[in-house]
C-alpha positions in Angstrom: 13.7 -28.2 -21.8 10.3 -29.6 -20.7 10.9 -28.0 -17.3 11.6 -24.6 -18.9 8.3 -24.9 -20.9 6.4 -25.5 -17.7 8.0 -22.6 -16.0 7.2 -20.2 -18.9 3.6 -21.4 -19.4 1.2 -18.5 -19.0 -2.0 -18.9 -17.0 -5.1 -19.4 -19.0 -7.3 -16.2 -19.4 -10.3 -18.5 -19.0 -9.3 -19.3 -15.4 -9.4 -15.6 -14.5 -12.8 -15.2 -16.2 -14.1 -18.2 -14.3 -13.2 -16.6 -11.0 -14.9 -13.4 -12.0 -18.1 -15.2 -12.9 -18.0 -17.1 -9.6 -17.6 -13.9 -7.6 -20.4 -12.3 -9.6 -22.7 -15.3 -8.9 -21.9 -15.1 -5.1 -22.5 -11.3 -5.1 -25.9 -11.8 -6.8 -26.9 -14.5 -4.3 -26.0 -12.1 -1.4 -27.9 -9.2 -2.9 -31.0 -11.4 -3.5 -30.9 -12.8 0.0 -30.6 -9.3 1.4 -33.5 -8.0 -0.7 -35.6 -11.0 0.4 -34.8 -10.3 4.1 -35.6 -6.6 3.7 -38.9 -7.4 1.8 -40.0 -9.8 4.5 -39.1 -7.3 7.2 -40.9 -4.5 5.3 -44.1 -6.7 5.3 -43.8 -7.3 9.0 -43.8 -3.5 9.6 -47.3 -3.4 8.1 -48.7 -6.7 9.5 -47.2 -7.0 13.0 -48.7 -3.8 14.4 -49.2 -3.0 18.1 -53.0 -3.2 18.6 -53.1 -0.7 21.5 -51.4 1.9 19.3 -53.5 1.2 16.2 -56.9 2.7 15.2 -59.2 2.5 12.2 -60.6 -0.3 10.1 -58.5 -3.5 9.8 -59.5 -3.9 6.1 -58.9 -0.2 5.3 -57.3 0.3 1.8 -54.8 2.7 3.3 -52.5 1.3 6.0 -50.3 3.8 7.6 -47.4 3.2 10.0 -46.1 6.4 11.5 -42.9 7.0 13.3 -43.5 10.0 15.6 -42.3 12.1 18.4 -45.0 13.5 20.8 -43.1 16.7 21.5 -42.3 17.4 17.9 -44.4 20.2 16.3 -44.5 18.6 12.9 -45.6 15.2 14.4 -48.5 17.1 16.0 -49.4 18.8 12.8 -49.4 15.5 10.9 -51.6 13.9 13.6 -54.2 16.6 13.2 -54.2 16.1 9.4 -54.6 12.4 9.6 -57.3 12.7 12.2 -59.3 15.0 10.0 -58.9 12.7 7.0 -60.0 9.7 9.1 -63.2 11.5 10.2 -63.8 12.7 6.6 -63.2 9.3 5.1 -64.4 6.6 7.6 -63.2 3.1 7.0 -60.4 4.2 4.6 -57.4 4.5 6.9 -55.7 2.2 9.4 -53.2 4.1 11.5 -50.5 2.5 13.6 -48.1 4.6 15.7 -44.4 3.8 16.4 -42.3 5.7 18.9 -39.3 7.6 17.5 -38.4 10.3 20.1 -35.5 12.5 19.7 -33.0 13.2 22.6 -34.4 16.8 22.9 -36.4 18.2 25.8 -39.0 15.7 27.2 -39.3 13.5 24.1 -38.3 10.2 25.5 -40.2 10.4 28.8 -43.3 11.6 26.9 -43.1 8.5 24.7 -42.6 6.3 27.8 -45.8 7.8 29.5 -47.7 7.3 26.2 -46.5 3.7 26.0 -47.7 3.1 29.6 -51.1 4.6 28.7 -51.2 2.1 25.8 -50.6 -0.7 28.3 -53.9 0.3 29.9 -55.5 0.4 26.4 -55.8 4.1 26.8 -53.2 5.3 24.3 -55.3 7.4 21.9 -57.0 9.8 24.3 -53.8 10.4 26.2 -51.9 10.8 22.9 -54.4 13.4 21.8 -54.1 15.2 25.1 -50.3 15.4 24.9 -50.6 16.7 21.3 -53.2 19.4 22.2 -51.2 20.6 25.2 -47.7 20.1 23.7 -46.5 23.5 24.5 -47.3 23.0 28.2 -45.2 20.0 28.8 -42.6 19.6 26.0 -39.8 21.8 27.6 -40.8 21.8 31.3 -38.1 20.6 33.8 -39.1 17.7 36.0 -42.0 16.9 33.7 -43.2 13.6 35.1 -45.7 15.0 37.6 -47.2 17.1 34.7 -47.4 14.1 32.4 -49.2 12.2 35.1 -51.6 15.1 35.7 -52.5 15.2 32.0 -53.9 11.7 32.3 -57.7 11.6 32.7 -58.2 9.7 36.1 -61.6 8.5 34.9 -59.9 6.6 32.1 -56.4 5.9 33.3 -55.1 4.5 36.6 -52.7 7.3 37.3 -50.7 5.5 40.0 -50.2 2.6 37.6 -49.2 5.0 34.9 -46.5 6.6 37.1 -45.2 3.2 38.2 -45.1 1.9 34.7 -43.1 5.0 33.5 -40.3 4.1 35.9 -39.9 0.6 34.5 -37.2 -0.5 32.1 -39.8 -2.5 30.2 -41.7 0.6 29.1 -38.5 2.4 28.1 -37.3 -0.7 26.2 -40.6 -0.8 24.2 -39.9 2.8 23.1 -36.3 2.0 22.3 -37.4 -1.1 20.3 -39.6 1.1 18.1 -36.7 3.4 17.6 -34.4 0.6 16.5 -37.1 -0.6 14.1 -37.2 2.9 12.6 -33.4 2.9 12.3 -33.7 -0.4 10.4 -36.1 1.3 8.0 -33.7 4.3 7.6 -36.0 6.7 9.5 -33.9 9.8 10.0 -36.6 12.3 11.0 -40.1 12.6 12.3 -42.7 12.3 11.3 -42.0 9.5 8.8 -44.9 7.6 7.3 -45.1 4.2 5.6 -48.3 4.1 3.6 -49.0 0.7 2.0 -45.2 0.1 2.1 -44.3 3.4 0.5 -42.2 5.8 2.6 -43.1 9.4 3.0 -40.8 11.8 4.9 -42.6 14.7 6.6 -46.1 16.1 6.7 -46.1 17.6 3.2 -45.3 14.4 1.4 -47.9 12.5 3.4 -50.6 15.1 3.0 -50.0 15.4 -0.8 -50.2 11.7 -1.3 -53.4 11.2 0.7 -55.1 14.2 -0.8 -54.3 12.9 -4.3 -55.5 9.4 -3.3 -58.9 10.6 -2.2 -59.3 13.0 -5.1 -58.5 10.1 -7.5 -61.0 8.0 -5.7 -63.6 10.7 -6.0 -63.0 10.8 -9.7 -63.1 7.0 -10.0 -59.5 6.7 -11.0 -58.3 4.4 -8.1 
């Protein structure tokens, strides 16, 4: 009879609740660890910038990391807007660029040439030249000679630029930026991170910055 009682004994409901609580605790730990990793990675996006692709005051209150594509028309429009704001509000913006080329036209090779210009510490003038003359080079077949010709020989060692553009190292630097963008869920260009806040497209970025400077003018910041 004692054997029959043992066989018919129902499992305690507390045991099931205990397992549920244990699973819940483990899930909370995993979520917290994931959030902490993301938070630390997010901070590194703003602090571990590439000096050769960064301009503006280091202590600027607005720190912008932009994922861009040199052959993209909206990236070019956004570049002009930020450049105007930096001239209008000196010392207010720190801008750091990250490559995020598409697979269209000459996007990747344009980014590789720009990266090679950065390695000669001549990124910004070359970047601006490619933006201004975007329609000349963005869809041209066999574009490498043209990209080399757009470099100012008084500023850039053109032969070194061309040699660099053939290296896996330069291409890998571009791909590393793109992987970083993917890790931050970048889906399109331009995408901006302004003081850790994400803005997709020129309109969002421009609206935020215009509101920031207007509020500062009014003494609301």
